[in-house]
N, CA, C, O and the ligand as a Tripos MOL2 file, in Angstrom:
@<TRIPOS>MOLECULE
protein
  269   267    68     0     0
PROTEIN
NO_CHARGES

@<TRIPOS>ATOM
      1 N          21.6820  -60.9870   23.0960 N.3       1 MET1
      2 CA         22.4370  -60.7410   24.3260 C.3       1 MET1
      3 C          22.3640  -59.2620   24.6910 C.2       1 MET1
      4 O          22.7760  -58.3950   23.9210 O.2       1 MET1
      5 N          21.8440  -59.0000   25.8500 N.am      2 THR2
      6 CA         21.8340  -57.6190   26.3190 C.3       2 THR2
      7 C          22.4400  -57.5570   27.7110 C.2       2 THR2
      8 O          22.3960  -58.5280   28.4660 O.2       2 THR2
      9 N          23.0000  -56.4170   28.0370 N.am      3 CYS3
     10 CA         23.5970  -56.2160   29.3430 C.3       3 CYS3
     11 C          22.5060  -56.1800   30.4070 C.2       3 CYS3
     12 O          21.5120  -55.4700   30.2520 O.2       3 CYS3
     13 N          22.6840  -56.9410   31.4850 N.am      4 PRO4
     14 CA         21.6570  -56.9510   32.5300 C.3       4 PRO4
     15 C          21.6060  -55.6460   33.3130 C.2       4 PRO4
     16 O          20.6310  -55.3730   34.0130 O.2       4 PRO4
     17 N          22.6390  -54.8550   33.1950 N.am      5 ARG5
     18 CA         22.6640  -53.6280   33.9940 C.3       5 ARG5
     19 C          22.1560  -52.4150   33.2300 C.2       5 ARG5
     20 O          21.4040  -51.6050   33.7720 O.2       5 ARG5
     21 N          22.5660  -52.2870   31.9720 N.am      6 CYS6
     22 CA         22.1620  -51.0750   31.2470 C.3       6 CYS6
     23 C          21.3520  -51.3800   29.9920 C.2       6 CYS6
     24 O          20.9660  -50.4620   29.2680 O.2       6 CYS6
     25 N          21.0920  -52.6570   29.7260 N.am      7 ASP7
     26 CA         20.2880  -53.0780   28.5840 C.3       7 ASP7
     27 C          20.9210  -52.7760   27.2290 C.2       7 ASP7
     28 O          20.2470  -52.8250   26.2010 O.2       7 ASP7
     29 N          22.2000  -52.4690   27.2290 N.am      8 SER8
     30 CA         22.8850  -52.2510   25.9560 C.3       8 SER8
     31 C          23.0490  -53.5850   25.2330 C.2       8 SER8
     32 O          23.1860  -54.6310   25.8670 O.2       8 SER8
     33 N          23.0340  -53.5380   23.9040 N.am      9 GLU9
     34 CA         23.3160  -54.7480   23.1340 C.3       9 GLU9
     35 C          24.7740  -54.7880   22.6990 C.2       9 GLU9
     36 O          25.1850  -55.6640   21.9390 O.2       9 GLU9
     37 N          25.5300  -53.8480   23.1810 N.am     10 ASN10
     38 CA         26.9450  -53.7600   22.8240 C.3      10 ASN10
     39 C          27.7670  -54.6220   23.7910 C.2      10 ASN10
     40 O          28.5430  -54.1140   24.6020 O.2      10 ASN10
     41 N          27.5720  -55.9350   23.6780 N.am     11 VAL11
     42 CA         28.1690  -56.8860   24.6120 C.3      11 VAL11
     43 C          29.0960  -57.8200   23.8410 C.2      11 VAL11
     44 O          28.7510  -58.3070   22.7650 O.2      11 VAL11
     45 N          30.2720  -58.0610   24.4060 N.am     12 ARG12
     46 CA         31.1700  -59.0070   23.7470 C.3      12 ARG12
     47 C          31.6070  -60.1000   24.7270 C.2      12 ARG12
     48 O          31.5000  -59.9460   25.9440 O.2      12 ARG12
     49 N          32.0960  -61.1910   24.1720 N.am     13 ILE13
     50 CA         32.6100  -62.2730   25.0110 C.3      13 ILE13
     51 C          34.0360  -61.9110   25.4170 C.2      13 ILE13
     52 O          34.8920  -61.6670   24.5670 O.2      13 ILE13
     53 N          34.2780  -61.8810   26.7190 N.am     14 MET14
     54 CA         35.6090  -61.5120   27.2060 C.3      14 MET14
     55 C          36.4780  -62.7530   27.4020 C.2      14 MET14
     56 O          37.6460  -62.7660   27.0130 O.2      14 MET14
     57 N          35.9090  -63.7900   28.0020 N.am     15 VAL15
     58 CA         36.6480  -65.0210   28.2860 C.3      15 VAL15
     59 C          35.7290  -66.2060   28.0180 C.2      15 VAL15
     60 O          34.5230  -66.1440   28.2560 O.2      15 VAL15
     61 N          36.3170  -67.2730   27.5250 N.am     16 THR16
     62 CA         35.5720  -68.5210   27.3540 C.3      16 THR16
     63 C          36.2440  -69.5930   28.2090 C.2      16 THR16
     64 O          37.4680  -69.6040   28.3470 O.2      16 THR16
     65 N          35.4610  -70.4750   28.7710 N.am     17 ALA17
     66 CA         36.0130  -71.5460   29.6040 C.3      17 ALA17
     67 C          37.0070  -72.3690   28.7920 C.2      17 ALA17
     68 O          36.7650  -72.6430   27.6160 O.2      17 ALA17
     69 N          38.1180  -72.7650   29.4010 N.am     18 PRO18
     70 CA         39.1310  -73.5260   28.6650 C.3      18 PRO18
     71 C          38.6600  -74.9240   28.2640 C.2      18 PRO18
     72 O          39.2110  -75.5140   27.3340 O.2      18 PRO18
     73 N          37.6810  -75.4450   28.9300 N.am     19 VAL19
     74 CA         37.2080  -76.8060   28.6500 C.3      19 VAL19
     75 C          35.7210  -76.7920   28.3090 C.2      19 VAL19
     76 O          34.9100  -76.2370   29.0500 O.2      19 VAL19
     77 N          35.3720  -77.4070   27.1800 N.am     20 ASP20
     78 CA         33.9750  -77.6760   26.8280 C.3      20 ASP20
     79 C          33.0920  -76.4390   26.6650 C.2      20 ASP20
     80 O          31.8680  -76.5600   26.6060 O.2      20 ASP20
     81 N          33.6930  -75.2600   26.5940 N.am     21 ASN21
     82 CA         32.8780  -74.0450   26.5390 C.3      21 ASN21
     83 C          31.7980  -74.0490   27.6170 C.2      21 ASN21
     84 O          30.6500  -73.6740   27.3740 O.2      21 ASN21
     85 N          32.1890  -74.4770   28.8010 N.am     22 ALA22
     86 CA         31.2200  -74.6220   29.8840 C.3      22 ALA22
     87 C          30.6020  -73.2920   30.2950 C.2      22 ALA22
     88 O          29.4610  -73.2230   30.7520 O.2      22 ALA22
     89 N          31.3790  -72.2620   30.1220 N.am     23 TRP23
     90 CA         30.8340  -70.9390   30.4480 C.3      23 TRP23
     91 C          31.5780  -69.8960   29.6380 C.2      23 TRP23
     92 O          32.6420  -70.1590   29.0780 O.2      23 TRP23
     93 N          31.0070  -68.7240   29.5890 N.am     24 GLU24
     94 CA         31.6470  -67.5800   28.9570 C.3      24 GLU24
     95 C          31.4840  -66.3990   29.8850 C.2      24 GLU24
     96 O          30.5270  -66.3140   30.6540 O.2      24 GLU24
     97 N          32.4290  -65.4980   29.8000 N.am     25 VAL25
     98 CA         32.2750  -64.2450   30.5430 C.3      25 VAL25
     99 C          32.0220  -63.1500   29.5280 C.2      25 VAL25
    100 O          32.7730  -62.9880   28.5660 O.2      25 VAL25
    101 N          30.9710  -62.4140   29.7500 N.am     26 TYR26
    102 CA         30.5910  -61.3410   28.8440 C.3      26 TYR26
    103 C          30.9740  -60.0030   29.4300 C.2      26 TYR26
    104 O          31.0200  -59.8260   30.6480 O.2      26 TYR26
    105 N          31.2430  -59.0840   28.5620 N.am     27 LEU27
    106 CA         31.5750  -57.7320   28.9870 C.3      27 LEU27
    107 C          30.7150  -56.7480   28.2170 C.2      27 LEU27
    108 O          30.6220  -56.7930   26.9910 O.2      27 LEU27
    109 N          30.0960  -55.8690   28.9640 N.am     28 CYS28
    110 CA         29.3220  -54.8040   28.3290 C.3      28 CYS28
    111 C          30.2710  -53.6700   27.9690 C.2      28 CYS28
    112 O          30.9740  -53.1410   28.8300 O.2      28 CYS28
    113 N          30.2870  -53.3010   26.6930 N.am     29 GLU29
    114 CA         31.1920  -52.2430   26.2400 C.3      29 GLU29
    115 C          30.7020  -50.8730   26.6940 C.2      29 GLU29
    116 O          31.4550  -49.8990   26.6870 O.2      29 GLU29
    117 N          29.4680  -50.8110   27.0780 N.am     30 LYS30
    118 CA         28.8960  -49.5110   27.4160 C.3      30 LYS30
    119 C          29.1350  -49.1370   28.8710 C.2      30 LYS30
    120 O          29.5890  -48.0290   29.1590 O.2      30 LYS30
    121 N          28.8310  -50.0550   29.8010 N.am     31 CYS31
    122 CA         28.9800  -49.7010   31.2150 C.3      31 CYS31
    123 C          30.0730  -50.5330   31.8840 C.2      31 CYS31
    124 O          30.3150  -50.3890   33.0820 O.2      31 CYS31
    125 N          30.7320  -51.3980   31.1210 N.am     32 HIS32
    126 CA         31.8650  -52.2010   31.6030 C.3      32 HIS32
    127 C          31.4770  -53.2210   32.6680 C.2      32 HIS32
    128 O          32.3240  -53.7050   33.4190 O.2      32 HIS32
    129 N          30.2200  -53.5320   32.7190 N.am     33 TYR33
    130 CA         29.7790  -54.6030   33.6010 C.3      33 TYR33
    131 C          30.1850  -55.9350   32.9630 C.2      33 TYR33
    132 O          30.0970  -56.0900   31.7450 O.2      33 TYR33
    133 N          30.6310  -56.8990   33.7830 N.am     34 SER34
    134 CA         30.9340  -58.2210   33.2390 C.3      34 SER34
    135 C          30.2360  -59.2730   34.0830 C.2      34 SER34
    136 O          30.0410  -59.1070   35.2870 O.2      34 SER34
    137 N          29.8700  -60.3460   33.4280 N.am     35 TRP35
    138 CA         29.1700  -61.4150   34.1370 C.3      35 TRP35
    139 C          29.4120  -62.7320   33.4140 C.2      35 TRP35
    140 O          29.7740  -62.7690   32.2380 O.2      35 TRP35
    141 N          29.2020  -63.7930   34.1500 N.am     36 ARG36
    142 CA         29.4370  -65.1320   33.6190 C.3      36 ARG36
    143 C          28.1160  -65.7110   33.1220 C.2      36 ARG36
    144 O          27.0570  -65.4590   33.6980 O.2      36 ARG36
    145 N          28.1940  -66.4890   32.0490 N.am     37 SER37
    146 CA         26.9710  -67.0020   31.4240 C.3      37 SER37
    147 C          26.1860  -67.9140   32.3490 C.2      37 SER37
    148 O          24.9780  -68.0800   32.1820 O.2      37 SER37
    149 N          26.8730  -68.5130   33.3340 N.am     38 THR38
    150 CA         26.1780  -69.4340   34.2340 C.3      38 THR38
    151 C          25.5070  -68.7140   35.4000 C.2      38 THR38
    152 O          24.7810  -69.3280   36.1810 O.2      38 THR38
    153 N          25.7500  -67.4300   35.5110 N.am     39 GLU39
    154 CA         25.1180  -66.6940   36.6030 C.3      39 GLU39
    155 C          23.6640  -66.4080   36.2610 C.2      39 GLU39
    156 O          23.3040  -66.1840   35.1060 O.2      39 GLU39
    157 N          22.8630  -66.4230   37.2770 N.am     40 ASP40
    158 CA         21.4760  -66.0170   37.1140 C.3      40 ASP40
    159 C          21.3790  -64.6120   37.6930 C.2      40 ASP40
    160 O          21.2840  -64.4280   38.9070 O.2      40 ASP40
    161 N          21.4050  -63.6490   36.8250 N.am     41 ILE41
    162 CA         21.5790  -62.2750   37.2880 C.3      41 ILE41
    163 C          20.2640  -61.5470   37.4850 C.2      41 ILE41
    164 O          19.4080  -61.4950   36.6030 O.2      41 ILE41
    165 N          20.1420  -60.9970   38.6590 N.am     42 HIS42
    166 CA         18.9920  -60.1400   38.9320 C.3      42 HIS42
    167 C          19.5400  -58.8540   39.5190 C.2      42 HIS42
    168 O          19.9960  -58.8220   40.6620 O.2      42 HIS42
    169 N          19.4920  -57.8270   38.7510 N.am     43 ILE43
    170 CA         19.9880  -56.5500   39.2360 C.3      43 ILE43
    171 C          18.8040  -55.7060   39.6760 C.2      43 ILE43
    172 O          17.8400  -55.5010   38.9380 O.2      43 ILE43
    173 N          18.9150  -55.2340   40.8880 N.am     44 SER44
    174 CA         17.8100  -54.4380   41.3970 C.3      44 SER44
    175 C          17.7190  -53.1400   40.6100 C.2      44 SER44
    176 O          18.7220  -52.6290   40.1120 O.2      44 SER44
    177 N          16.5330  -52.6260   40.5060 N.am     45 GLU45
    178 CA         16.3150  -51.3960   39.7420 C.3      45 GLU45
    179 C          17.2240  -50.2800   40.2260 C.2      45 GLU45
    180 O          17.6250  -49.4030   39.4610 O.2      45 GLU45
    181 N          17.5380  -50.3330   41.5080 N.am     46 LYS46
    182 CA         18.3820  -49.3090   42.1050 C.3      46 LYS46
    183 C          19.7700  -49.2530   41.4690 C.2      46 LYS46
    184 O          20.3800  -48.1880   41.3780 O.2      46 LYS46
    185 N          20.2520  -50.4000   41.0370 N.am     47 PHE47
    186 CA         21.6040  -50.4420   40.4860 C.3      47 PHE47
    187 C          21.6290  -50.4640   38.9650 C.2      47 PHE47
    188 O          22.6950  -50.5110   38.3510 O.2      47 PHE47
    189 N          20.4720  -50.4310   38.3800 N.am     48 LYS48
    190 CA         20.4160  -50.3890   36.9300 C.3      48 LYS48
    191 C          20.9540  -49.0590   36.4320 C.2      48 LYS48
    192 O          20.7820  -48.0240   37.0750 O.2      48 LYS48
    193 N          21.6010  -49.1020   35.2890 N.am     49 LEU49
    194 CA         22.1100  -47.8680   34.7110 C.3      49 LEU49
    195 C          21.2400  -47.4710   33.5320 C.2      49 LEU49
    196 O          20.8600  -48.2960   32.7010 O.2      49 LEU49
    197 N          20.9430  -46.2100   33.4860 N.am     50 THR50
    198 CA         20.2180  -45.6720   32.3470 C.3      50 THR50
    199 C          21.1650  -44.7820   31.5590 C.2      50 THR50
    200 O          22.2500  -44.4450   32.0340 O.2      50 THR50
    201 N          20.7600  -44.4080   30.3680 N.am     51 ASP51
    202 CA         21.6040  -43.5120   29.5730 C.3      51 ASP51
    203 C          21.8940  -42.2280   30.3360 C.2      51 ASP51
    204 O          22.9940  -41.6830   30.2540 O.2      51 ASP51
    205 N          20.8990  -41.7480   31.0790 N.am     52 GLU52
    206 CA         21.1120  -40.5110   31.8400 C.3      52 GLU52
    207 C          22.2180  -40.6930   32.8800 C.2      52 GLU52
    208 O          23.0720  -39.8210   33.0450 O.2      52 GLU52
    209 N          22.1990  -41.8080   33.5680 N.am     53 LYS53
    210 CA         23.2170  -42.0430   34.5990 C.3      53 LYS53
    211 C          24.6000  -42.1970   33.9720 C.2      53 LYS53
    212 O          25.5880  -41.6970   34.5110 O.2      53 LYS53
    213 N          24.6680  -42.8820   32.8440 N.am     54 ILE54
    214 CA         25.9620  -43.0780   32.1910 C.3      54 ILE54
    215 C          26.4850  -41.7360   31.6750 C.2      54 ILE54
    216 O          27.6740  -41.4370   31.7950 O.2      54 ILE54
    217 N          25.6040  -40.9440   31.1090 N.am     55 ASP55
    218 CA         26.0290  -39.6190   30.6440 C.3      55 ASP55
    219 C          26.5120  -38.7780   31.8140 C.2      55 ASP55
    220 O          27.4880  -38.0390   31.6920 O.2      55 ASP55
    221 N          25.8330  -38.8900   32.9400 N.am     56 ALA56
    222 CA         26.2130  -38.1020   34.1170 C.3      56 ALA56
    223 C          27.5950  -38.4960   34.6110 C.2      56 ALA56
    224 O          28.3700  -37.6510   35.0580 O.2      56 ALA56
    225 N          27.9020  -39.8040   34.5250 N.am     57 MET57
    226 CA         29.2270  -40.2410   34.9530 C.3      57 MET57
    227 C          30.2990  -39.6140   34.0690 C.2      57 MET57
    228 O          31.4010  -39.3140   34.5290 O.2      57 MET57
    229 N          29.9620  -39.4190   32.7840 N.am     58 GLY58
    230 CA         30.9390  -38.8990   31.8400 C.3      58 GLY58
    231 C          31.2790  -37.4400   32.0680 C.2      58 GLY58
    232 O          32.3150  -36.9680   31.6020 O.2      58 GLY58
    233 N          30.4250  -36.7200   32.7770 N.am     59 VAL59
    234 CA         30.6950  -35.2920   32.9410 C.3      59 VAL59
    235 C          31.3710  -34.9830   34.2710 C.2      59 VAL59
    236 O          31.6690  -33.8260   34.5650 O.2      59 VAL59
    237 N          31.6130  -36.0110   35.0730 N.am     60 ILE60
    238 CA         32.3470  -35.7690   36.3110 C.3      60 ILE60
    239 C          33.8000  -35.4590   35.9440 C.2      60 ILE60
    240 O          34.4550  -36.2780   35.3000 O.2      60 ILE60
    241 N          34.3100  -34.3010   36.3400 N.am     61 PRO61
    242 CA         35.6720  -33.9490   35.9280 C.3      61 PRO61
    243 C          36.6970  -34.8740   36.5760 C.2      61 PRO61
    244 O          36.5340  -35.2690   37.7300 O.2      61 PRO61
    245 N          37.7360  -35.2160   35.8500 N.am     62 PRO62
    246 CA         38.7570  -36.0800   36.4280 C.3      62 PRO62
    247 C          39.5050  -35.3800   37.5600 C.2      62 PRO62
    248 O          39.6430  -34.1570   37.5720 O.2      62 PRO62
    249 N          39.9740  -36.1650   38.4900 N.am     63 VAL63
    250 CA         40.7430  -35.6010   39.5980 C.3      63 VAL63
    251 C          42.1090  -35.1680   39.0610 C.2      63 VAL63
    252 O          42.8150  -35.9700   38.4500 O.2      63 VAL63
    253 N          42.4770  -33.9290   39.2820 N.am     64 PRO64
    254 CA         43.7870  -33.4970   38.7720 C.3      64 PRO64
    255 C          44.9250  -34.1970   39.5300 C.2      64 PRO64
    256 O          44.7900  -34.5100   40.7120 O.2      64 PRO64
    257 N          46.0200  -34.4310   38.8530 N.am     65 PRO65
    258 CA         47.1210  -35.1070   39.5300 C.3      65 PRO65
    259 C          47.6900  -34.2740   40.6730 C.2      65 PRO65
    260 O          47.7750  -33.0500   40.5750 O.2      65 PRO65
    261 N          48.0680  -34.9270   41.7270 N.am     66 LEU66
    262 CA         48.6710  -34.2270   42.8700 C.3      66 LEU66
    263 C          50.1720  -34.1080   42.6390 C.2      66 LEU66
    264 O          50.8250  -35.0500   42.1900 O.2      66 LEU66
    265 N          50.6970  -32.9440   42.9510 N.am     67 ASP67
    266 CA         52.1540  -32.8660   42.8340 C.3      67 ASP67
    267 C          52.7570  -32.1710   44.0420 C.2      67 ASP67
    268 O          53.9750  -32.0130   44.1200 O.2      67 ASP67
    269 ZN         25.9750  -52.4610   30.4000 Zn       68 ZN68
@<TRIPOS>BOND
     1     1     2 1
     2     2     3 1
     3     3     4 2
     4     3     5 am
     5     5     6 1
     6     6     7 1
     7     7     8 2
     8     7     9 am
     9     9    10 1
    10    10    11 1
    11    11    12 2
    12    11    13 am
    13    13    14 1
    14    14    15 1
    15    15    16 2
    16    15    17 am
    17    17    18 1
    18    18    19 1
    19    19    20 2
    20    19    21 am
    21    21    22 1
    22    22    23 1
    23    23    24 2
    24    23    25 am
    25    25    26 1
    26    26    27 1
    27    27    28 2
    28    27    29 am
    29    29    30 1
    30    30    31 1
    31    31    32 2
    32    31    33 am
    33    33    34 1
    34    34    35 1
    35    35    36 2
    36    35    37 am
    37    37    38 1
    38    38    39 1
    39    39    40 2
    40    39    41 am
    41    41    42 1
    42    42    43 1
    43    43    44 2
    44    43    45 am
    45    45    46 1
    46    46    47 1
    47    47    48 2
    48    47    49 am
    49    49    50 1
    50    50    51 1
    51    51    52 2
    52    51    53 am
    53    53    54 1
    54    54    55 1
    55    55    56 2
    56    55    57 am
    57    57    58 1
    58    58    59 1
    59    59    60 2
    60    59    61 am
    61    61    62 1
    62    62    63 1
    63    63    64 2
    64    63    65 am
    65    65    66 1
    66    66    67 1
    67    67    68 2
    68    67    69 am
    69    69    70 1
    70    70    71 1
    71    71    72 2
    72    71    73 am
    73    73    74 1
    74    74    75 1
    75    75    76 2
    76    75    77 am
    77    77    78 1
    78    78    79 1
    79    79    80 2
    80    79    81 am
    81    81    82 1
    82    82    83 1
    83    83    84 2
    84    83    85 am
    85    85    86 1
    86    86    87 1
    87    87    88 2
    88    87    89 am
    89    89    90 1
    90    90    91 1
    91    91    92 2
    92    91    93 am
    93    93    94 1
    94    94    95 1
    95    95    96 2
    96    95    97 am
    97    97    98 1
    98    98    99 1
    99    99   100 2
   100    99   101 am
   101   101   102 1
   102   102   103 1
   103   103   104 2
   104   103   105 am
   105   105   106 1
   106   106   107 1
   107   107   108 2
   108   107   109 am
   109   109   110 1
   110   110   111 1
   111   111   112 2
   112   111   113 am
   113   113   114 1
   114   114   115 1
   115   115   116 2
   116   115   117 am
   117   117   118 1
   118   118   119 1
   119   119   120 2
   120   119   121 am
   121   121   122 1
   122   122   123 1
   123   123   124 2
   124   123   125 am
   125   125   126 1
   126   126   127 1
   127   127   128 2
   128   127   129 am
   129   129   130 1
   130   130   131 1
   131   131   132 2
   132   131   133 am
   133   133   134 1
   134   134   135 1
   135   135   136 2
   136   135   137 am
   137   137   138 1
   138   138   139 1
   139   139   140 2
   140   139   141 am
   141   141   142 1
   142   142   143 1
   143   143   144 2
   144   143   145 am
   145   145   146 1
   146   146   147 1
   147   147   148 2
   148   147   149 am
   149   149   150 1
   150   150   151 1
   151   151   152 2
   152   151   153 am
   153   153   154 1
   154   154   155 1
   155   155   156 2
   156   155   157 am
   157   157   158 1
   158   158   159 1
   159   159   160 2
   160   159   161 am
   161   161   162 1
   162   162   163 1
   163   163   164 2
   164   163   165 am
   165   165   166 1
   166   166   167 1
   167   167   168 2
   168   167   169 am
   169   169   170 1
   170   170   171 1
   171   171   172 2
   172   171   173 am
   173   173   174 1
   174   174   175 1
   175   175   176 2
   176   175   177 am
   177   177   178 1
   178   178   179 1
   179   179   180 2
   180   179   181 am
   181   181   182 1
   182   182   183 1
   183   183   184 2
   184   183   185 am
   185   185   186 1
   186   186   187 1
   187   187   188 2
   188   187   189 am
   189   189   190 1
   190   190   191 1
   191   191   192 2
   192   191   193 am
   193   193   194 1
   194   194   195 1
   195   195   196 2
   196   195   197 am
   197   197   198 1
   198   198   199 1
   199   199   200 2
   200   199   201 am
   201   201   202 1
   202   202   203 1
   203   203   204 2
   204   203   205 am
   205   205   206 1
   206   206   207 1
   207   207   208 2
   208   207   209 am
   209   209   210 1
   210   210   211 1
   211   211   212 2
   212   211   213 am
   213   213   214 1
   214   214   215 1
   215   215   216 2
   216   215   217 am
   217   217   218 1
   218   218   219 1
   219   219   220 2
   220   219   221 am
   221   221   222 1
   222   222   223 1
   223   223   224 2
   224   223   225 am
   225   225   226 1
   226   226   227 1
   227   227   228 2
   228   227   229 am
   229   229   230 1
   230   230   231 1
   231   231   232 2
   232   231   233 am
   233   233   234 1
   234   234   235 1
   235   235   236 2
   236   235   237 am
   237   237   238 1
   238   238   239 1
   239   239   240 2
   240   239   241 am
   241   241   242 1
   242   242   243 1
   243   243   244 2
   244   243   245 am
   245   245   246 1
   246   246   247 1
   247   247   248 2
   248   247   249 am
   249   249   250 1
   250   250   251 1
   251   251   252 2
   252   251   253 am
   253   253   254 1
   254   254   255 1
   255   255   256 2
   256   255   257 am
   257   257   258 1
   258   258   259 1
   259   259   260 2
   260   259   261 am
   261   261   262 1
   262   262   263 1
   263   263   264 2
   264   263   265 am
   265   265   266 1
   266   266   267 1
   267   267   268 2
@<TRIPOS>SUBSTRUCTURE
     1 MET1         2 RESIDUE 1 A MET
     2 THR2         6 RESIDUE 1 A THR
     3 CYS3        10 RESIDUE 1 A CYS
     4 PRO4        14 RESIDUE 1 A PRO
     5 ARG5        18 RESIDUE 1 A ARG
     6 CYS6        22 RESIDUE 1 A CYS
     7 ASP7        26 RESIDUE 1 A ASP
     8 SER8        30 RESIDUE 1 A SER
     9 GLU9        34 RESIDUE 1 A GLU
    10 ASN10       38 RESIDUE 1 A ASN
    11 VAL11       42 RESIDUE 1 A VAL
    12 ARG12       46 RESIDUE 1 A ARG
    13 ILE13       50 RESIDUE 1 A ILE
    14 MET14       54 RESIDUE 1 A MET
    15 VAL15       58 RESIDUE 1 A VAL
    16 THR16       62 RESIDUE 1 A THR
    17 ALA17       66 RESIDUE 1 A ALA
    18 PRO18       70 RESIDUE 1 A PRO
    19 VAL19       74 RESIDUE 1 A VAL
    20 ASP20       78 RESIDUE 1 A ASP
    21 ASN21       82 RESIDUE 1 A ASN
    22 ALA22       86 RESIDUE 1 A ALA
    23 TRP23       90 RESIDUE 1 A TRP
    24 GLU24       94 RESIDUE 1 A GLU
    25 VAL25       98 RESIDUE 1 A VAL
    26 TYR26      102 RESIDUE 1 A TYR
    27 LEU27      106 RESIDUE 1 A LEU
    28 CYS28      110 RESIDUE 1 A CYS
    29 GLU29      114 RESIDUE 1 A GLU
    30 LYS30      118 RESIDUE 1 A LYS
    31 CYS31      122 RESIDUE 1 A CYS
    32 HIS32      126 RESIDUE 1 A HIS
    33 TYR33      130 RESIDUE 1 A TYR
    34 SER34      134 RESIDUE 1 A SER
    35 TRP35      138 RESIDUE 1 A TRP
    36 ARG36      142 RESIDUE 1 A ARG
    37 SER37      146 RESIDUE 1 A SER
    38 THR38      150 RESIDUE 1 A THR
    39 GLU39      154 RESIDUE 1 A GLU
    40 ASP40      158 RESIDUE 1 A ASP
    41 ILE41      162 RESIDUE 1 A ILE
    42 HIS42      166 RESIDUE 1 A HIS
    43 ILE43      170 RESIDUE 1 A ILE
    44 SER44      174 RESIDUE 1 A SER
    45 GLU45      178 RESIDUE 1 A GLU
    46 LYS46      182 RESIDUE 1 A LYS
    47 PHE47      186 RESIDUE 1 A PHE
    48 LYS48      190 RESIDUE 1 A LYS
    49 LEU49      194 RESIDUE 1 A LEU
    50 THR50      198 RESIDUE 1 A THR
    51 ASP51      202 RESIDUE 1 A ASP
    52 GLU52      206 RESIDUE 1 A GLU
    53 LYS53      210 RESIDUE 1 A LYS
    54 ILE54      214 RESIDUE 1 A ILE
    55 ASP55      218 RESIDUE 1 A ASP
    56 ALA56      222 RESIDUE 1 A ALA
    57 MET57      226 RESIDUE 1 A MET
    58 GLY58      230 RESIDUE 1 A GLY
    59 VAL59      234 RESIDUE 1 A VAL
    60 ILE60      238 RESIDUE 1 A ILE
    61 PRO61      242 RESIDUE 1 A PRO
    62 PRO62      246 RESIDUE 1 A PRO
    63 VAL63      250 RESIDUE 1 A VAL
    64 PRO64      254 RESIDUE 1 A PRO
    65 PRO65      258 RESIDUE 1 A PRO
    66 LEU66      262 RESIDUE 1 A LEU
    67 ASP67      266 RESIDUE 1 A ASP
    68 ZN68       269 GROUP 0 **** ****
């Protein structure tokens, strides 16, 4: 199981269908993308995340609280 968006293998099952295990929802621990097992996912290259993009997101300074 790999994340369709960032190709990480750090994926866990977030939710399982209440009946018959008909589907599962997976969550990528790396980029927080989630998807359902029954979806046929095609992510365009434009929206794919690379390690560089994820690292870049991490260096954006948080917005300071307004007071
Ligand atoms: Zn991911």
